[in-house]
C-alpha positions in Angstrom: 204.3 45.8 191.4 201.7 45.4 193.9 199.5 42.6 194.1 195.9 42.8 193.0 193.6 42.9 196.1 192.0 39.3 197.0 188.7 38.5 196.3 186.1 39.1 199.0 183.2 36.8 199.0 181.8 37.3 202.0 181.9 41.6 202.2 181.7 42.6 205.8 182.5 39.4 207.6 184.5 41.7 210.1 181.4 43.0 211.4 180.3 39.5 212.4 183.1 39.1 215.2 183.4 42.5 215.9 181.7 44.1 219.1 179.6 42.3 222.3 176.5 41.2 221.6 174.0 42.0 224.0 172.4 39.5 226.8 168.9 39.9 226.1 165.4 38.3 226.6 162.2 38.7 224.5 159.4 37.3 222.5 160.0 37.3 218.5 157.3 39.5 217.0 157.8 39.6 213.6 157.8 35.9 212.2 157.8 35.6 208.4 156.3 32.6 207.4 155.0 29.7 209.6 156.9 27.6 212.0 155.3 24.0 211.7 153.2 22.8 214.3 155.5 19.9 215.1 158.3 22.2 216.0 157.7 22.4 220.1 160.6 22.7 222.3 164.0 24.4 222.7 166.6 25.0 220.3 169.9 26.0 221.7 173.3 26.9 220.0 176.6 27.8 221.3 179.5 29.6 219.9 182.0 32.5 220.5 180.7 35.8 220.7 183.4 38.1 222.5 186.5 38.9 220.8 188.1 41.7 222.4 189.0 42.4 226.2 190.6 45.9 227.1 193.1 46.3 224.6 193.6 42.4 223.6 191.7 41.6 220.3 191.4 38.1 219.7 192.6 36.6 216.5 191.2 33.4 215.9 187.4 32.2 215.7 187.9 29.7 218.8 189.2 32.5 221.0 186.0 34.0 221.8 183.7 33.7 224.9 180.9 31.2 225.1 177.3 32.7 224.3 174.4 30.5 224.1 171.3 31.4 222.8 168.0 29.7 222.9 164.5 29.6 220.7 161.8 28.4 223.1 158.8 27.2 220.5 155.7 27.1 222.0 152.0 27.1 220.9 151.5 30.7 221.1 154.8 32.0 219.7 158.8 31.6 219.9 160.9 33.2 222.8 164.3 34.1 222.0 167.0 34.4 225.1 171.2 34.7 224.8 173.5 34.9 227.6 177.4 34.7 227.7 178.8 31.1 229.8 180.4 32.5 233.0 183.3 30.1 232.6 186.2 31.0 235.4 187.9 32.4 232.3 185.0 34.6 231.9 184.3 35.7 235.4 188.2 36.3 235.9 188.4 38.7 233.0 185.1 40.5 233.9 186.5 40.8 237.5 189.6 42.4 236.2 188.3 44.5 233.1 190.9 43.0 230.9 192.0 39.7 229.1 194.1 37.5 231.4 194.2 33.8 229.7 196.1 32.7 226.4 193.4 31.7 223.8 193.6 29.1 221.1 195.4 31.6 218.6 196.4 34.9 220.6 199.0 35.4 222.8 199.8 38.6 224.8 202.2 40.1 227.4 201.8 38.9 230.9 198.8 36.3 229.5 198.2 33.2 232.0 197.9 29.4 231.1 195.4 27.5 232.8 197.2 25.4 236.0 200.5 26.4 234.0 200.2 24.4 231.3 197.1 24.4 229.1 194.3 27.0 228.1 191.3 28.2 230.2 188.3 27.3 228.3 185.9 29.9 226.9 183.1 27.0 227.1 182.3 28.1 223.5 181.6 25.0 221.5 178.4 23.0 222.1 175.4 22.7 224.7 173.6 19.6 225.3 170.5 19.0 227.5 171.4 15.4 230.0 170.2 13.9 232.8 167.8 16.8 233.7 170.5 19.6 233.0 172.0 22.0 230.3 175.5 21.6 229.8 177.6 24.0 227.6 181.2 22.3 226.6 184.3 24.0 225.9 187.7 21.7 225.0 189.5 19.9 227.6 187.4 21.2 230.7 184.4 20.5 232.8 181.1 21.3 231.1 178.9 23.9 233.1 175.3 24.1 233.9 173.0 26.4 232.4 169.0 27.6 233.5 167.5 26.0 230.6 165.2 29.1 230.6 167.2 32.0 231.5 170.3 30.4 230.7 172.2 31.5 233.8 175.6 29.5 234.5 174.8 27.7 237.5 177.8 26.3 237.7 180.8 23.4 237.2 179.1 20.0 236.6 181.4 17.1 237.9 179.3 14.4 237.5 178.5 13.7 240.7 182.1 15.0 241.7 183.7 12.0 239.6 185.5 14.3 237.6 187.7 17.3 238.6 189.0 20.2 236.8 192.1 18.6 235.5 189.8 15.8 233.6 190.6 15.7 230.3 186.9 16.1 228.8 186.1 17.0 224.9 183.5 19.2 223.7 181.6 16.8 221.6 180.0 14.3 223.6 177.6 11.7 221.8 174.3 10.3 223.0 172.5 7.2 222.3 169.1 7.7 221.5 167.8 4.6 222.9 169.5 4.0 226.3 169.7 8.0 227.1 173.2 7.1 227.6 176.2 10.0 227.1 180.0 8.8 225.9 182.5 11.6 226.2 186.5 11.7 225.9 189.4 13.5 226.5 193.1 13.5 225.3 196.0 13.7 227.6 198.7 15.4 225.5 201.8 14.0 227.2 204.9 13.7 225.1 205.8 10.9 226.8 202.8 9.0 227.5 199.6 10.3 225.4 196.4 8.5 225.9 192.6 9.0 225.1 190.3 8.6 228.2 186.5 7.1 226.9 183.9 7.9 229.6 180.3 6.5 229.3 177.7 8.4 231.7 174.6 6.6 232.5 170.9 8.2 231.4 170.8 9.7 235.2 174.2 11.3 234.9 176.6 8.6 236.8 179.7 7.6 235.3 180.1 4.2 234.7 183.5 4.0 233.9 186.5 6.2 232.3 189.2 4.0 230.4 192.6 4.8 229.1 193.7 4.2 225.5 197.3 4.6 224.6 198.0 6.8 221.9 200.9 6.9 219.7 201.3 10.5 220.0 199.4 13.5 221.6 197.0 14.3 218.4 194.3 17.0 218.3 190.7 15.3 218.6 187.6 17.0 218.5 184.9 14.7 217.5 183.9 10.7 217.6 181.7 8.0 216.3 179.1 6.2 218.6 177.3 2.9 216.9 175.3 0.2 218.8 178.7 -1.2 220.2 181.2 0.9 219.2 183.2 4.2 220.1 184.8 5.3 216.9 188.1 7.8 216.8 189.4 9.3 213.8 193.1 10.0 214.7 195.0 12.7 212.2 198.5 13.1 212.6 197.8 16.7 214.2 200.1 16.6 217.0 200.6 19.2 220.2 203.6 20.3 221.6 202.9 20.6 224.8 206.2 22.2 225.8 206.1 24.8 223.3 202.6 25.8 224.6 204.2 26.3 227.8 206.2 28.7 226.6 205.9 32.5 226.4 204.4 33.6 223.6 203.0 30.2 222.2 199.7 30.0 221.7 198.1 26.5 221.2 197.7 27.0 217.3 201.3 27.7 217.3 201.9 24.2 218.9 200.1 22.1 216.6 201.6 20.6 213.4 200.5 18.5 210.8 202.8 15.6 210.7 201.5 13.3 207.2 204.3 10.9 207.4 202.6 9.1 210.6 199.6 8.5 208.8 195.9 8.3 210.6 194.3 5.8 212.4 191.0 4.3 213.0 190.8 3.4 216.7 187.5 1.3 217.6 186.8 0.7 221.6 183.9 -1.6 222.5 181.2 0.8 224.0 180.4 -1.7 226.8 183.7 -2.1 228.3 185.7 0.9 227.1 187.9 -1.8 225.8 189.9 -1.6 222.7 188.4 -3.3 219.5 190.6 -2.6 216.4 193.1 -0.3 214.7 192.8 0.3 211.3 195.5 2.5 209.5 194.8 4.7 207.0 196.1 7.8 204.6 196.7 10.6 206.3 193.7 12.8 206.3 192.2 14.8 209.2 188.8 14.6 210.0 187.2 17.5 212.3 183.5 16.5 212.7 181.9 12.7 212.3 178.6 12.3 210.4 177.4 8.9 211.8 178.6 5.4 212.5 176.2 2.3 212.4 177.0 -1.6 212.2 175.6 -4.1 209.4 176.3 -7.7 210.4 180.2 -7.8 211.6 180.8 -4.8 209.5 180.9 -1.0 210.9 180.4 1.9 208.6 181.9 5.2 209.4 180.9 8.6 207.8 183.1 11.1 208.0 183.7 14.8 206.4 187.4 14.2 205.3 189.6 17.0 204.6 193.1 16.9 203.0 194.4 18.6 206.3 193.5 20.0 209.5 191.3 23.2 209.0 192.2 25.6 212.0 194.4 27.6 209.9 191.4 28.9 207.9 190.0 30.5 211.4 191.9 33.8 211.5 189.8 36.7 211.9 188.7 38.5 210.1 189.6 36.8 206.5 188.1 33.1 207.2 188.4 30.1 204.6 191.1 32.1 202.3 192.4 28.8 201.0 190.1 26.6 202.4 190.2 23.2 200.8 186.8 20.9 200.2 185.8 18.6 202.5 184.5 15.2 201.1 181.8 12.8 202.7 183.2 9.6 203.1 181.8 6.0 204.4 184.4 4.0 205.8 183.7 0.2 206.0 185.4 -1.8 208.4 185.4 -5.6 209.0 185.2 -5.9 212.8 186.5 -9.5 213.1 189.9 -8.6 211.3 189.8 -5.0 212.3 190.5 -4.4 208.2 189.3 -1.8 206.1 187.4 -3.2 203.5 185.7 0.0 201.5 186.2 3.5 201.4 183.2 5.4 199.4 183.4 9.2 199.0 181.0 11.6 197.5 182.0 12.8 194.3 181.6 16.5 195.9 184.1 19.4 196.0 182.6 22.1 198.3 183.9 22.8 202.1 181.2 21.5 204.1 180.8 21.3 208.2 178.7 20.8 211.1 176.9 17.8 210.0 173.7 16.9 211.6 171.0 13.5 211.0 167.9 12.7 212.6 168.8 12.2 216.1 166.5 9.2 216.7 168.9 7.8 214.0 172.4 8.2 215.5 174.9 5.2 215.6 172.0 3.8 213.4 171.7 3.5 209.5 170.2 6.7 208.0 170.7 7.8 204.1 170.3 11.7 204.6 172.5 14.3 206.5 172.7 17.8 206.6 175.7 20.5 206.5 176.5 24.0 205.9 178.8 24.9 202.9 180.5 27.6 201.2 179.6 28.2 197.6 183.2 29.9 197.0 185.4 26.7 198.0 188.9 27.0 196.7 188.4 30.3 195.0 191.0 33.1 196.3 189.8 35.2 199.0 187.7 35.3 202.0 184.5 33.6 202.5 182.0 31.9 204.6 179.2 29.2 205.3 176.3 30.6 203.0 174.8 27.5 202.3 172.9 24.2 203.5 172.9 20.9 201.8 171.3 17.7 202.0 173.6 14.3 201.4 172.2 11.4 200.2 174.3 8.7 200.6 172.0 6.3 198.3 172.7 9.1 195.6 176.0 9.4 196.3 175.9 13.2 196.5 174.4 16.4 197.9 170.3 15.9 196.6 169.3 19.7 197.9 170.8 23.3 198.7 169.6 26.1 200.4 171.9 29.4 198.9 171.6 32.1 200.8 170.4 35.7 199.7 173.5 37.7 198.1 175.5 39.0 201.0 174.0 36.8 203.8 176.4 34.6 205.9 175.0 31.2 207.7 175.8 29.9 210.8 175.2 27.1 213.4 175.1 23.4 212.7 171.6 23.0 210.8 170.0 21.1 213.7 167.2 18.4 212.2 163.9 18.7 214.3 162.0 15.8 213.3 158.0 15.3 212.8 157.7 12.7 215.8 154.6 11.7 214.7 156.2 9.8 211.6 158.6 7.4 211.7 162.5 8.8 210.1 162.3 6.8 207.3 158.9 9.2 206.4 161.4 11.9 205.5 159.7 15.1 207.5 161.2 17.4 209.5 163.0 21.0 209.6 166.5 22.3 210.0 167.1 25.4 211.7 170.4 27.9 211.2 171.6 31.2 211.9 171.6 34.1 209.2 173.2 37.2 209.5 173.6 40.1 207.1 176.7 42.2 207.7 175.5 45.0 205.9 172.4 45.8 207.6 173.6 44.2 211.2 171.1 42.1 211.7 170.5 38.2 212.7 167.8 35.9 212.5 167.2 31.9 212.5 165.8 30.1 209.5 163.4 27.3 209.3 163.7 25.1 206.3 162.4 22.2 205.2 164.8 19.5 205.5 163.9 17.8 202.1 163.0 20.8 200.4 165.7 23.5 201.2 165.6 24.4 197.7 162.4 26.5 198.3 163.9 28.7 201.1 163.0 29.0 204.7 159.3 28.3 205.6 159.7 30.4 208.7 162.1 33.4 209.2 162.5 34.4 212.6 164.3 38.1 212.8 166.0 39.0 215.8 165.9 42.3 217.8 169.8 42.7 218.2 172.7 40.9 216.1 174.4 37.6 217.5 177.7 36.1 216.5 177.4 32.9 214.5 177.8 29.8 216.6 179.1 26.3 215.8 176.9 23.3 217.6 173.3 23.3 218.3 170.8 21.1 219.7 167.0 20.7 219.9 165.1 19.6 222.9 161.5 18.3 222.0 159.8 19.4 225.3 157.7 22.4 225.4 158.8 25.7 227.6 156.0 28.1 228.6 156.6 31.4 227.8 155.3 32.6 231.3 158.3 30.5 233.0 160.8 33.1 230.7 159.5 36.0 231.0 157.0 36.1 234.1 157.0 39.9 233.9 155.2 39.6 230.6 151.3 38.4 230.4 
């Protein structure tokens, strides 16, 4: 007796991960609604956008080559641009006309590893302005500098030749809104001496230090937290076997193993020195993204999206999130002098949510709200995708507001918060921006939502002339870009 077909909560989802987007730039001509006057500057999103090379069809969301999209908001309109990141991997494969390198979830006959031991980064995770440059990041590799207007790749950014191609470097840096400093990390996945590298950069881009913290296992870490005086790592027992990765036909996904008996640790380092401050043992959970971290006297509050287990096995194409579990917003309170967990406060919510964002002015400081993408069909069988934007409120202990996408439409891209800079953060005024994709129509748009009235729907919708893939991390740089600089051939 055959099984009934699984439910499909995202009809046409495969179309969101097929084809290759067109590199282009143009003025958005038919804005629906009105973009608030305080939204002036440049929005960027990075994400996987090429899922096939020659005869090779990628199997996993993390496999695709990175593409950066930009919205330049000016007084006289909004300009859009998108361009592939010319990583070393993409450049070599463009020249060969076929896939050459093994990826996160796809192996094939004759594939290669970077330096014979790791993946060649597709530079497909994030993009941030720093020290006068726009930098595109991928996992375990140096960022690439992009032209902030045209998005043309300018080359690998080595931070004044202080780092090189074998320096472990993550895709999730953190920034101090007051000092302008950037912190980042990387993991050395040695089975014998695994360690975590912590980097601190001055606002002008100078590397101030690189510290090594020992790990008890080569665990996979995607994100970390930054408070006023500390860097915080949630180290779940998701362990990478480098020997298995080096063997033929083994992908990185094949080489990761969830080992819950190890438990989870919070590792806390002093920001000033990079030295270890405390380690806190926790029950085995996984954290893909942290929300915020902040200090209150001798207490450190760490806010995360806590998962029962890793979520990468929900990223198989084209049927994503088929049996995904919920992610719970959780606040840990640590007593720093004793290094002891004194409280775990979790919101009573049961949705899969991801890509948390806050007011960037309050990064590392107390802030009551956060915004996430959510999946309405969480824990129902069948494939599904993000179709909600939610505002979490720590004071009420739950989601205070929600935007539900129109039927059949998908949402993507971290819902970046753009504040009204004329008002203080506690005034609660700003918008969030995310992607919208309609698989049935093959159309994409960007939505501008009132961050404190999500349920009323978009205040502006920016339809694109061409469909784009759904991205990962976003940023907004509040410096006006003049359209004439983007399109010198247009009046």
